[in-house]
N, C-alpha and C positions, 0 to 999 in steps of 0.2 A: 308868834311870831319864829321862834324857833323849830316849831314844828312845822310849819310851812318851807323855812329854809331848808331845814333836814331832808322833807321830800322831794324838795324839787331836786338837791343834790342827788339824791337816787337817780331820781327820772333820768338826769343828765348823765350822771353814769352809764345807765342803762343803753343810752340812746348812742354815747361814746363808744360801746365796746361792741355796738352796731357798726359802725362808722370803721372800727377797726377790722371787723373781719370782710368787711365791703371794699377796704382797699386792697388794690392789686399788686399781688408781691413784685417783688423787685425793681428798681426803678435807677439802679445803679449806674452809670454809662462807665467806670473805670474801663469793663474791658468791651466796649463799644470798636467795633470797626468801620471806617468812612468809606463807603461806595460813594466816590467822585461820578459827578456828570460824564465827561471823558470817559472814564472806566467803561460806563453804563452805555454809552453812547458805543462804544469799540463791542461790546459785547450782541448787541443789536446787531449792526453791521456786520459781524461776522459770523455771527449763528441764527438770525430770525429766520424762520420759514418762509417768510414775504420779500425778504431782501435775497434770499436763496432763492426765490420764485422769479423773481427780477432778472435775476446772469441766466435765466432759463430764454427768455428774453432774444439776448442777443445769438444761444445755439439754433433758437430757432427762426431766427433770420438767414443765419447760415446755411442752414438745412432748402432754404428758399433759392439760394444761391446754387448750391447743387443739384437742386430739381431744375432752374434755369441753363444751367452747365450740359443738363441728360439730352440737350437738343442742338448739339454740337459734337457727343458723343460716336462713334464712325459704327456702321449698323451693317453686318452683314445678311442677305436674304440668298432664299432658293426659290423657285417657281418650278413645279411639275407637273405636266398635260398630258396625257395619252389618250388616245381612241383605238378602239379594235372595234371591226363591225362586218360581220359577215366572213368570217375566216380571214380578213382584211387589216391592217396595221395604217391605219387613216395619219396618223402622225404619233412621235413622239417627243414631247418638247421637253427641255429640261434648260433653265437660268439659273446660274448662282452669279454672286457678286459680292463688291464691298463699296458702300459708300462714304467718303469721309469728309464733313465739313469744315470748310477752311474758316477759322473765327474772325478775322480779322475783316475778312470780307463776308459777300453773300454767295460766295464761290463754296461747289460741289465737286469734290474728284469720285469720280466713278470708275469700279473695274470690273467687267461681270464676262462670263462664259457662258457661250451657248453652245447646247449639243442637239439639233433638230434632226427626226429621221421619219420617214414614213412614205407610203405610195401619195397621197394627195394633201402634201404637206405645200401651204403658201408658198410659192416661188420664193418671194421676200425673204423667207425663213430658213432657206436652204445654206446650211453652213459645210465648211468641207467637213469630210468623215473624221477628223480627230478634233474638229469643234473650232469653234471661233471666239477669239477673247478679244475684247475693246478696253481700250484705256481713253477717259475722256474729263470732258467736264462740263459744268453746268453752270453757265455765266449770266443773271439778272441783268442785262445793259441799261434800263432805264431803273423802272421799280425795282427795291429792294436792292441795288448796287452798294449806295451809302449806308442805309437802315432799312432794318428787317423785322420783322416781329420775335427773329429766335434773340437779335443784340439787342433790341427795347426792353424784352424781358428778361436777361441777364443784368443789363445797364439799372433795371428797377428795382431787381434783387440786392443788389449793389448799396442802392440806396436806403433800403428798405432794413439794412443794416444800422444807417445813421438812424433810421426813423425807427428800429428799436432800443436801439442805446439812451435815447431820448425818452422813450420809457420807460424806459428800465430806471433813468434818473430820477426822472417823474416819480415811480414808486417806491426809491430811495428814498428820498426826500421827505417823500407823505409819512414813510414809515418814521421814520426818524424823529419828525418833529410831532410827532403823534407819543412816540416815546419820549421827548421834552418833555411834554406838555404834563405828559402822568409823571415824570420822575421830581419836576418843582409842586405840583401837586401832593406829594409824597412826603416832599420837603415841606409845607404848610401843613400838611397833617401831624406832622413829628413835632416842628415849632410850637403849633398849638397845645398839643399833648404835654411837652415839656414845661409851659409857660403856666397851663392850668394847673398840672403836679406840682409846681413851685407853688401857686398860690393857694395850693387845699393843704401843703404841707405847713405852709406859715400858718393859714386860717387855726391848721388842728392845733400845731405848736401853741397858738396863741390862745386856743378854748382849755388845752390842759392847765395852762399856766393861770390864767384867769380862775377857771375852776376850784385850783390850789388856793389863791387866794381868797376866793370866797370860803372856802371852807375854813380858813383862818379869820374869816372878818374881816379882811382889809380891803374887800370889792363885792360889791353888790350883788346879787344871786341874780338879777336881772340882768346884768352882764355876763352873767353866763350864758343863760337862752340867746341873745345876742351872738355872744362866741358860737355858739352850737349852731343857729341857724347860719349864719355863715360858713362855718364849716360843711355843712349838707348841700345847701345850695355849691358850692365847690366839686363838693363828690359827684353832684350829679351829672355838672359839666366835663369832671373829669372822666366819667365814667362814658361818657357820650363822645370825647376825644379818644380815649381808647381805643373806642368802634372804628371811628373814625380814621384815627391811624392804623388798626389792622386792615380794613377796606381798602384803605390807599396803597397798602403792600400787597393785597392781592393783585390790584391793576396794575402794579408794577412790575409783580409774577411772571401778567403775559409776555411781556417781553421778553423775557428773559429764559434762553435756550443753551444748549450744551451737545455742539456736533463733533465728537472727536474723528478725526483723519477723514474728515467730509461727509461723515455718513449721515444719518438720518434725524435731524435735529430732533434733541429730548428735554421737555420742561424742565424749570430749574427753578426752587423757591428758595425765595427769600432767608435769608439765615436770621434768627431772631435778633441778634446783637448789632447788625447792621444797621448804620444810620446814613442820611445825605451829609452833602458836604454843606461849608457854609454858601452866601450867596456874594460871589468874586466882587472885588471892591473897583475893581477896572470899568471903566465906560468906553464906549465907542467915538469918535470925535468924526471930528466934518469928513475928512479924510477917508473913513472907512465909509461913508453915506457915498458918496462918490463912485468911489469904488466896485460897491456894490451893485452901480446902478449902470456900470459899463458892464459889468460882468453878468450881469443878468440882459441886459441887451446883446449880448453876444452868446451865454452860453446857456440860456433860459432852456429848461427841455420844452416846454408851449412853443417858442419860439424855434428850435430846433426842427420839431416835429413838422412844424409850417414850412418851414425849406424846403426841408426832406420833399413832402408832398408837391411843394412848389417844382424841384426837381423834376418829380416822376411826371409833374402836367408836361413840363417841357421836354421830356422826351415822348409822352405821348403826342404831342402836339407836331415833333419835329417827324416822328413816324408816320401820322396821317397827311403831313402835307406832301411827305414822301408816295400815296397812294395816288394822288392825284396826276403822278406822271404816267404815261403810259406803262404798261407790263410786257416789256420785251424780253425774250428768254431767249439765248443762244446753248443749244447743245452742239459739240464738237467731240469726236470719237476718229481715236486711231484704231485701225484694225487688222488685225493677223492671225493668222491659220495657227493651232495648235499643235506644237509637234508631238509625234507619234509616241510611247512610250520607249523609252532605251534610246531616244534620238535624239542627241543637242540642239538648238535650236540653233537656227541658220538664218542669222541677220541680214543677211544677202538675198536671199529666196525674196522672189516676186510677191509672196504671200506675206513677207515680215511686216511688222509695223514699218510704215513709210508715207510719204505727203501721199503719195496715189491712192492708199486704202483707207479711206474714212467715211464716216457718216457724218452730217450735219444736219441740224435742223434747228426753224425759230419758229418761235410762239409768241402772239402778238394777242393782247387782252387791252381793250381801251373800252372803259361804259360812254357813253354818247353823251350824259346832263350828270356825272357823276353826284349825283345829290344823297348817296350814301354815304361816301367822301366828307362832301364840303359839310354837310350836318353833323357828321362826327366831330369834321376838326372845330368849327365853331362852335360845339356841344366844349368841348375841353378847353378853348380859349375861353371862353364863359367862368370855367371851374378856376382856369387861372387865375383871372381876375376875381374873382371870391375869394381865394386864398390869398394874393397881395392885400387885398384889404381887408380881410379877417387877422393878416398878422399885424396888418399896420395899426389896428384897434386892439390886438395883443399885447404888442410892443406898447402903445401909450396907459392900456390897462396896469401892465406890470410896473410899470414906471410910479405911476400912481401908488399903485398897492406896498411900492417901497417905498415911497416917500410917507404916506399916510402912516405904514408901521413903524418908521423912524421918528416921529411926530409920535405918536401914543407913547413910544419909549424913553424920549426926552421928557414929556410930561408926566411921567410916572419916576421919573430920576428927579427933578424937582419936588414932586408930593413926598416920597421918600426923605429928601432932606429938613423938609418942614416937619414930615410927621416924626423923624428923630429927636427937632429939636423941641416940638411939643411932648414928647417921649421922657427928654431929659427935665423940662419944667414941671412932669406930672410927679416924678422922682424927685424935687425940692418940695414940694407941696405934701407931699407923703412923709418926708422924712420931716419936715416942719410940725405937720399934725401928730406923729408919732413922738416927737420931743413935748408937745402942748400936752399930749395924752398922758405922759410918763411924769410930769410935774400938775396934773391931776386939770388943767385948761384947757381939757376938750375930752370930747365922748368917743365912746370906743365904735357909734355909728361913723362917726367922721372918719374916723380914720380906715373901719372899713371900705367907705364909700372910696376915699382917694387910692386904695390898694386895690380894687376893683378896677376904677378908672383906669388905673397905670396898668393894669393886663390885659383890657380891652384896648387901648390903645397900643401895647407893644403886638397883641394880635393882628392889630389894624396892619403895623411897620411890616411884619412878616406878611400877610397877604398883601401889599405894596410892591416887595420886594420878590413875591412868589411875581405877581404880574409883570415884573420887569425883566424876569427871566424868560419869561413866555414870551415877550414882546420880543427878546433879544431873535429867539427861535424864531418866532412869525417875520420877523424883518428877514433871517437867510432865508427863511423857508419861499417869501414873495420876491426874491431875489431870486430862485431857483437853484437853490444848494442847500445844504445840508448843515446839522448843529457839530458837527465834527469839525469844520472847517474855524468854528467860532473857539475852539479850545485852544 
């Protein structure tokens, strides 16, 4: 019997050495630095490439405004036409000018200069030898006076900025929501690693103590085997928890970037001694829910986008209605002979700018059936109705999503309270079982079972806390805002 016990002790000592070699190095937390969720969100908000990309959406929309303003840019123009045939100058015509659109209305101011010569020049194109100057305006009396394509395009471009801002906010919210979920998954992996590490260290210490008692004859050799099996099982769990923690850190590093002085973002690795913060103790109240519901109804990105689209369609509808009017354009010009070089302008001259020297024209266009215009108008009205209905449905869905996220959060809070009581009760059971084992009224198997159950319950408690924090992030995301506001 002594030989069997001695051989078993040697085997256990060998396995013990293997466990010691397999144990990960240094788990001391004396030099650990907390990386709070608020700090993490600020880093993501300030440097993440997707957030930086979202900021470009507004700049892109501003360029659309600039393009639309281009329709109101003054324009210089010049045309030259000359014909010679059979040693005869038929005509030599040159017209130059400046057109200036007037932004508040559909009026164009035009300044031109004509110089025309030739033997066979059309009589209506004859001008004084020094040239003919004209100053006039083009006024759309009917269609285009109140609103036209240029002003519609400019106003729609301005509304596109609101659309871009909503899209930017949506993209930022989604990025911070994903970051929040990843942060609390890292928290869960860290807590699981810590709890299993503590459980392994307790099992390893217990194994060594029972081994010494067995060699002294105070404990049965089979108890040493029982302690070893528990230590080995927890070591396997510990190694897996270490891998899970490493992978969680890698996933978190995806959100860590640094961009010095607004330069190109560069990836940043998470330092080995950095740990997540504990779960906050505070809980949201009913007033917070009502505030989020009100905020979602007014400022949710999806609703803002639909509002901007509706406003753009309203502008389109207004413009299409104007196309049902007759297109009547009045062109009026004052004419004047251009003075010769070196001679001052004579305002009293018969050929100066005066009411008698003018050119007037009227253009009238009106389709008889207006089928194109009426069809386009009706199409826009239908689209506007679709957007209105979509906004109503989206508003209802957002409100329900916020309420559902709130219900999930409150359910998790109740589960956490119950789970915390369960953990406390399990600690009492373990303490009582340990006392019974110390006086010889219990077995090592029962102690290990109580202890393993406690570890499982503590891990489940941390899982619930992780889900709770994810539910908080989901609540803010459903309301159309981001995690930074909740900190």
